[in-house]
ZALUMLO-53496 format. One line per 5 residues: number of its first residue (from 1); their letters; for each residue x, y, z of N, C-alpha, C, O, CB. Coordinates in Angstrom, 1 decimal. Glycine has a CB too. Layout:
N
NUM = A = X Y Z X Y Z X Y Z X Y Z X Y Z ~ ...
***
This chain:
100
1 = XXXXX = -27.5 -49.5 -0.3 -27.6 -48.5 -0.6 -28.9 -48.6 -1.3 -29.2 -49.5 -2.1 -26.5 -48.1 -1.1 ~ -29.8 -47.4 -1.0 -31.1 -47.0 -2.4 -30.7 -45.6 -3.4 -30.2 -44.5 -3.3 -32.9 -46.5 -1.5 ~ -31.1 -46.2 -4.1 -31.2 -45.1 -5.8 -32.6 -44.7 -6.1 -33.3 -45.3 -6.9 -30.7 -46.2 -7.5 ~ -33.1 -43.9 -5.5 -34.7 -43.1 -5.7 -34.1 -42.2 -7.0 -33.0 -41.8 -7.3 -35.4 -41.7 -3.9 ~ -35.8 -42.2 -7.7 -35.1 -41.8 -9.1 -36.9 -41.0 -9.2 -37.9 -41.6 -9.1 -34.4 -43.4 -10.6
6 = XXXXX = -36.6 -39.7 -9.3 -37.9 -39.5 -9.0 -38.3 -38.1 -11.2 -38.1 -36.9 -11.5 -37.8 -38.3 -6.6 ~ -38.7 -39.0 -11.9 -39.3 -37.6 -13.1 -40.5 -37.8 -13.0 -41.1 -38.8 -12.8 -38.9 -37.6 -15.0 ~ -40.7 -36.5 -13.3 -41.9 -36.5 -13.4 -42.4 -36.0 -15.0 -41.7 -35.1 -15.5 -42.3 -35.6 -12.2 ~ -43.7 -36.5 -16.2 -43.8 -36.6 -16.3 -43.7 -35.5 -17.8 -44.2 -35.8 -18.9 -43.9 -37.1 -15.6 ~ -43.2 -34.5 -17.5 -42.8 -33.1 -18.4 -41.5 -33.6 -18.5 -40.9 -33.5 -19.6 -42.9 -31.3 -17.6
11 = XXXXX = -40.7 -34.4 -17.4 -39.2 -34.2 -17.8 -38.8 -35.2 -18.7 -37.8 -35.1 -19.5 -38.3 -34.3 -16.5 ~ -39.7 -36.4 -18.5 -39.7 -37.3 -19.3 -40.1 -36.7 -21.3 -39.4 -36.9 -22.3 -40.8 -38.2 -18.5 ~ -41.8 -36.1 -21.3 -41.2 -35.3 -22.9 -40.1 -34.9 -23.3 -39.4 -35.3 -24.3 -41.7 -34.0 -23.2 ~ -39.5 -33.5 -21.8 -38.5 -33.2 -22.5 -37.3 -34.2 -22.9 -36.6 -33.9 -23.9 -38.1 -32.3 -21.9 ~ -36.9 -35.3 -22.2 -35.9 -36.4 -22.8 -36.3 -36.8 -24.2 -35.7 -36.8 -25.3 -36.0 -37.8 -21.9
16 = XXXXX = -37.5 -37.2 -23.8 -37.5 -37.5 -25.1 -37.8 -36.7 -26.5 -37.8 -37.4 -27.5 -38.3 -38.3 -24.9 ~ -38.0 -35.4 -26.6 -37.9 -34.0 -27.3 -36.8 -34.4 -27.7 -36.8 -35.3 -28.5 -38.0 -32.6 -26.6 ~ -35.4 -33.8 -27.2 -34.1 -33.3 -27.0 -33.8 -35.4 -27.8 -33.7 -35.6 -29.0 -33.6 -32.4 -24.7 ~ -33.8 -36.0 -27.2 -33.5 -37.2 -27.7 -33.6 -37.9 -29.3 -33.0 -38.7 -30.0 -34.2 -37.8 -27.0 ~ -34.4 -37.3 -29.4 -35.4 -37.2 -30.6 -34.8 -36.3 -32.3 -34.6 -36.7 -33.4 -36.7 -36.2 -29.9
21 = XXXXX = -34.8 -34.6 -31.2 -33.3 -33.7 -32.2 -32.3 -34.1 -32.4 -31.6 -34.0 -33.4 -32.7 -32.5 -31.7 ~ -32.0 -34.8 -31.3 -30.1 -35.1 -31.5 -30.5 -37.1 -32.0 -29.8 -38.1 -31.8 -28.7 -34.8 -29.2 ~ -31.4 -36.9 -32.5 -31.3 -38.3 -33.3 -30.8 -37.8 -34.9 -30.3 -36.7 -35.2 -33.1 -39.2 -33.4 ~ -31.1 -39.3 -35.8 -31.1 -38.7 -36.6 -31.9 -38.3 -37.6 -31.8 -37.5 -38.5 -30.5 -38.8 -36.8 ~ -33.0 -39.1 -37.1 -34.3 -38.3 -37.5 -35.0 -36.7 -37.3 -35.9 -36.1 -37.9 -35.3 -39.1 -36.9
26 = XXXXX = -34.3 -36.3 -36.4 -34.2 -34.8 -35.7 -33.6 -33.9 -36.9 -34.2 -33.1 -37.6 -33.0 -34.8 -34.1 ~ -32.3 -34.4 -37.1 -31.3 -33.2 -38.1 -32.2 -33.5 -38.7 -33.2 -33.4 -37.9 -29.7 -33.1 -38.7 ~ -32.6 -34.2 -40.1 -33.2 -34.4 -40.6 -34.8 -33.3 -40.7 -35.2 -32.5 -41.5 -33.0 -35.6 -40.3 ~ -35.0 -33.6 -39.7 -35.8 -32.6 -39.2 -35.5 -30.7 -39.0 -36.1 -29.8 -39.2 -36.1 -33.3 -37.9 ~ -34.4 -30.9 -38.6 -33.9 -29.5 -38.6 -33.3 -28.9 -40.0 -33.3 -27.8 -40.3 -32.8 -29.4 -37.6
31 = XXXXX = -32.9 -30.0 -40.6 -32.8 -29.5 -42.3 -33.9 -29.0 -42.6 -33.9 -27.8 -42.7 -32.5 -30.7 -43.4 ~ -34.8 -29.6 -42.6 -35.8 -29.2 -43.9 -36.6 -28.1 -43.1 -37.2 -27.4 -43.9 -36.9 -30.6 -44.6 ~ -36.7 -27.7 -41.8 -37.1 -26.6 -41.0 -36.4 -25.3 -42.2 -36.8 -24.5 -43.1 -36.5 -26.8 -39.1 ~ -35.4 -25.6 -41.6 -33.9 -24.6 -42.4 -34.2 -23.8 -43.6 -34.2 -22.6 -44.1 -32.6 -25.8 -43.2 ~ -34.5 -25.1 -43.7 -35.2 -24.9 -45.7 -35.9 -24.4 -45.9 -35.8 -23.4 -46.6 -35.8 -25.6 -46.6
36 = XXXXX = -36.9 -24.8 -45.3 -39.1 -23.8 -45.5 -37.9 -22.6 -44.7 -37.9 -21.5 -45.2 -41.5 -24.7 -43.8 ~ -37.4 -22.7 -44.0 -37.2 -20.9 -43.7 -36.6 -20.2 -44.1 -36.9 -19.0 -43.9 -36.8 -20.4 -42.8 ~ -35.7 -20.4 -44.8 -35.0 -20.4 -45.8 -35.4 -19.7 -47.2 -34.7 -18.8 -47.6 -34.6 -21.6 -45.8 ~ -36.5 -20.2 -47.9 -37.3 -20.4 -49.0 -38.5 -19.1 -48.0 -39.0 -19.8 -47.1 -37.7 -22.4 -49.4 ~ -38.6 -18.8 -48.0 -39.6 -18.2 -46.9 -38.9 -16.8 -47.3 -39.5 -16.0 -47.9 -39.5 -18.9 -45.0
41 = XXXXX = -37.4 -16.5 -46.9 -36.8 -15.4 -47.3 -37.0 -15.1 -48.3 -37.7 -14.1 -48.5 -35.8 -15.3 -47.3 ~ -36.1 -16.2 -49.8 -35.6 -15.5 -51.1 -37.1 -14.9 -51.8 -37.5 -13.9 -52.4 -34.6 -16.8 -52.4 ~ -37.7 -16.1 -51.3 -39.3 -14.9 -53.1 -39.5 -13.5 -52.5 -39.4 -12.8 -51.5 -42.0 -15.7 -53.1 ~ -39.6 -13.4 -53.8 -40.6 -11.5 -53.5 -41.5 -11.2 -53.3 -41.9 -10.1 -53.7 -40.9 -10.4 -54.2 ~ -42.5 -12.4 -52.5 -44.1 -12.6 -51.6 -43.0 -12.4 -50.1 -43.5 -12.6 -49.0 -45.3 -14.8 -51.9
46 = XXXXX = -41.8 -12.2 -50.2 -41.8 -12.8 -48.5 -43.1 -12.4 -47.2 -43.0 -11.3 -46.6 -40.2 -12.1 -47.7 ~ -44.1 -13.4 -46.9 -44.7 -13.3 -45.7 -44.0 -12.6 -45.1 -44.1 -11.4 -45.2 -45.1 -14.3 -45.1 ~ -43.1 -13.1 -44.3 -42.3 -12.1 -43.1 -42.3 -10.4 -43.1 -42.5 -9.6 -42.2 -40.7 -12.5 -43.0 ~ -41.7 -10.2 -45.0 -41.3 -9.1 -45.3 -42.7 -7.8 -44.8 -42.6 -6.8 -44.1 -40.9 -9.3 -46.9 ~ -43.8 -8.3 -45.5 -45.2 -7.5 -45.5 -45.5 -7.5 -44.5 -45.8 -6.3 -44.4 -46.4 -7.8 -46.2
51 = XXXXX = -45.8 -8.2 -43.0 -45.7 -8.1 -42.2 -44.9 -6.9 -41.1 -45.3 -6.3 -40.1 -45.6 -9.0 -42.5 ~ -43.7 -6.8 -41.7 -42.5 -6.1 -40.8 -43.1 -4.2 -41.2 -43.4 -3.3 -40.5 -40.2 -6.6 -41.6 ~ -43.2 -4.5 -43.2 -43.7 -3.4 -43.9 -44.3 -2.4 -43.1 -44.1 -1.3 -42.6 -44.5 -3.9 -44.9 ~ -46.0 -4.0 -43.0 -47.5 -3.3 -42.8 -47.1 -2.9 -41.0 -47.9 -2.0 -40.6 -49.4 -4.6 -43.3 ~ -46.1 -3.5 -40.0 -46.4 -2.5 -38.3 -45.4 -1.2 -38.9 -45.5 -0.1 -38.5 -45.5 -3.5 -36.2
56 = XXXXX = -44.7 -1.4 -39.5 -43.0 -0.1 -40.4 -44.5 0.9 -40.9 -44.5 2.1 -40.5 -41.4 -1.3 -42.6 ~ -45.3 0.7 -41.6 -46.1 1.5 -41.8 -47.3 2.1 -40.6 -47.6 3.3 -40.8 -46.4 0.9 -42.7 ~ -47.6 1.6 -40.0 -48.8 1.4 -39.0 -48.0 2.8 -37.7 -48.6 3.9 -37.7 -49.1 -0.8 -38.3 ~ -47.1 2.7 -36.9 -46.7 3.1 -36.4 -46.6 4.8 -37.4 -47.5 5.7 -37.3 -45.7 2.2 -35.8 ~ -45.4 5.0 -38.4 -45.2 6.0 -39.4 -46.8 6.7 -39.2 -47.1 7.7 -38.7 -44.7 5.4 -41.1
61 = XXXXX = -47.4 5.9 -39.7 -48.6 6.7 -39.1 -49.4 6.7 -38.0 -50.5 7.3 -38.0 -49.4 6.5 -39.7 ~ -48.9 6.2 -37.2 -49.8 7.1 -35.5 -48.8 8.1 -35.2 -49.2 8.9 -34.4 -50.2 6.0 -33.7 ~ -47.6 8.2 -35.7 -46.5 9.0 -35.7 -47.0 10.3 -36.0 -47.0 11.2 -35.2 -45.4 8.5 -36.7 ~ -47.5 10.5 -37.1 -48.1 11.6 -37.9 -48.9 12.0 -37.4 -48.8 13.1 -36.8 -48.6 11.4 -39.0 ~ -50.3 11.1 -37.6 -51.3 12.0 -37.1 -51.2 12.2 -35.3 -52.2 12.7 -34.9 -52.8 11.3 -37.5
66 = XXXXX = -50.1 12.0 -34.3 -49.8 12.4 -33.4 -49.1 13.9 -33.3 -49.3 14.8 -32.5 -49.4 11.5 -33.1 ~ -48.1 13.9 -34.4 -47.5 15.1 -34.1 -48.3 16.7 -35.0 -47.9 17.9 -34.9 -45.7 14.7 -34.6 ~ -49.2 16.3 -35.7 -49.4 17.0 -36.6 -51.4 16.7 -37.1 -52.2 16.9 -38.1 -48.1 16.6 -37.7 ~ -51.3 16.1 -35.5 -53.4 16.0 -35.6 -53.8 16.9 -35.5 -54.6 17.1 -36.4 -54.4 15.4 -34.5 ~ -53.4 17.9 -34.6 -53.8 20.2 -34.7 -54.3 20.5 -35.7 -55.5 20.8 -35.9 -52.6 21.6 -34.8
71 = XXXXX = -52.7 20.5 -36.7 -52.5 20.8 -37.7 -53.3 20.2 -38.7 -53.4 21.0 -39.6 -51.4 20.7 -37.7 ~ -53.9 19.2 -39.0 -55.2 18.1 -39.8 -56.6 19.3 -39.1 -56.9 20.4 -39.6 -55.2 15.7 -38.7 ~ -57.0 18.8 -38.4 -57.5 19.4 -37.8 -58.1 21.3 -38.0 -59.0 22.2 -38.2 -56.7 19.0 -36.9 ~ -57.4 21.2 -37.9 -57.3 23.1 -38.2 -57.1 23.4 -39.8 -57.7 24.4 -40.3 -55.6 23.9 -37.2 ~ -56.2 22.4 -40.7 -57.0 22.9 -41.6 -58.5 22.0 -42.4 -58.9 22.3 -43.5 -55.8 23.3 -42.7
76 = XXXXX = -58.9 21.4 -41.9 -59.7 20.4 -42.1 -60.7 21.4 -42.1 -61.3 21.8 -43.0 -59.8 19.3 -41.3 ~ -60.7 21.9 -40.6 -62.3 22.8 -39.9 -62.0 24.1 -41.3 -62.9 24.7 -41.8 -62.1 23.9 -37.3 ~ -60.7 24.3 -41.8 -60.4 25.7 -42.6 -61.5 25.3 -44.4 -62.3 26.1 -44.9 -58.0 25.9 -43.1 ~ -61.3 24.2 -44.7 -62.1 23.8 -46.1 -63.6 23.2 -45.8 -64.5 23.4 -46.5 -61.2 22.5 -47.0 ~ -63.6 22.5 -44.7 -65.2 22.4 -44.5 -66.0 23.1 -44.7 -67.0 23.1 -45.4 -65.5 22.2 -43.6
81 = XXXXX = -65.3 24.5 -43.3 -66.2 25.6 -43.0 -66.8 25.9 -43.7 -68.0 26.1 -43.5 -65.8 26.4 -42.6 ~ -66.2 26.3 -44.8 -66.6 27.4 -45.9 -67.7 26.6 -46.6 -68.6 27.3 -47.2 -65.3 27.9 -47.0 ~ -67.7 25.5 -46.6 -68.8 24.9 -47.5 -69.6 24.4 -46.6 -70.1 23.3 -46.7 -68.5 23.8 -48.7 ~ -69.8 25.0 -45.7 -71.2 24.2 -44.6 -72.1 25.0 -44.3 -72.4 25.2 -43.1 -71.0 23.6 -43.1 ~ -72.7 25.7 -45.5 -73.6 26.7 -45.6 -75.2 26.5 -45.1 -75.5 25.3 -44.7 -73.4 27.0 -47.0
86 = XXXXX = -75.7 27.0 -45.1 -77.2 26.4 -44.6 -78.4 25.7 -45.6 -79.5 25.2 -45.5 -77.9 27.7 -43.9 ~ -77.6 26.0 -46.6 -78.2 25.6 -48.1 -78.0 24.5 -48.2 -78.9 23.6 -48.2 -77.7 26.1 -49.3 ~ -76.8 24.5 -48.2 -76.1 22.4 -48.1 -76.2 21.7 -47.3 -76.1 20.5 -47.4 -74.7 22.0 -47.9 ~ -76.7 22.8 -45.7 -77.0 21.8 -45.0 -78.5 21.2 -44.9 -78.9 20.3 -44.2 -76.5 22.0 -44.0 ~ -79.1 22.2 -45.9 -80.8 21.6 -45.9 -80.1 20.7 -47.1 -79.8 19.6 -46.7 -82.6 22.9 -46.4
91 = XXXXX = -79.9 20.8 -47.6 -79.6 20.4 -49.4 -79.4 18.1 -48.9 -80.1 17.1 -49.2 -76.9 21.6 -50.3 ~ -78.3 18.3 -48.2 -78.0 17.1 -47.2 -78.9 16.2 -46.3 -79.0 15.0 -46.4 -77.2 17.7 -46.4 ~ -79.8 17.0 -45.1 -80.3 16.4 -45.0 -82.0 16.2 -46.0 -82.8 15.3 -45.7 -80.1 16.6 -43.8 ~ -82.3 17.0 -47.0 -83.4 16.2 -47.3 -83.2 15.5 -47.6 -84.0 14.7 -47.2 -84.1 16.4 -48.0 ~ -81.8 14.6 -48.6 -81.5 13.9 -48.7 -81.9 12.6 -48.1 -82.4 11.5 -48.4 -80.8 14.3 -48.6
96 = XXXXX = -81.3 13.1 -47.2 -80.9 11.7 -46.3 -82.3 11.1 -45.8 -82.3 9.9 -45.5 -79.8 12.1 -44.9 ~ -83.7 12.1 -45.6 -85.1 12.3 -45.7 -85.6 11.5 -46.3 -86.5 10.7 -46.0 -85.5 13.5 -46.3 ~ -84.8 11.5 -47.8 -85.3 10.9 -49.3 -85.1 9.6 -49.6 -85.6 8.8 -50.4 -84.6 11.7 -50.6 ~ -84.1 9.2 -48.6 -83.9 7.6 -48.9 -83.9 7.0 -47.7 -83.4 5.9 -47.5 -82.6 7.2 -49.7 ~ -84.4 7.5 -47.0 -84.9 6.6 -45.4 -86.0 6.0 -45.3 -86.3 5.4 -44.3 -85.0 7.4 -44.1
***
């Protein structure tokens, strides 16, 4: 009776990793990792919280811009068009030429 076993390097690595994780050393590693993750959640300056807040703020900004873009454009146009006189444009151009 022949018994053939085919095991590739990836399977060996997986088995070794599982054996280490299931050993006493692996249990200590799991406890330390969990402790570190728990500590991240306790601090006032939680880095995960900061990432989530930034992402939510970006989403809100995108929504506001997409919903109110036309209104913003018209308000900016109203505000700027009254100030964009020929005299103002000439002053800006002169200042630009002087600073070159």
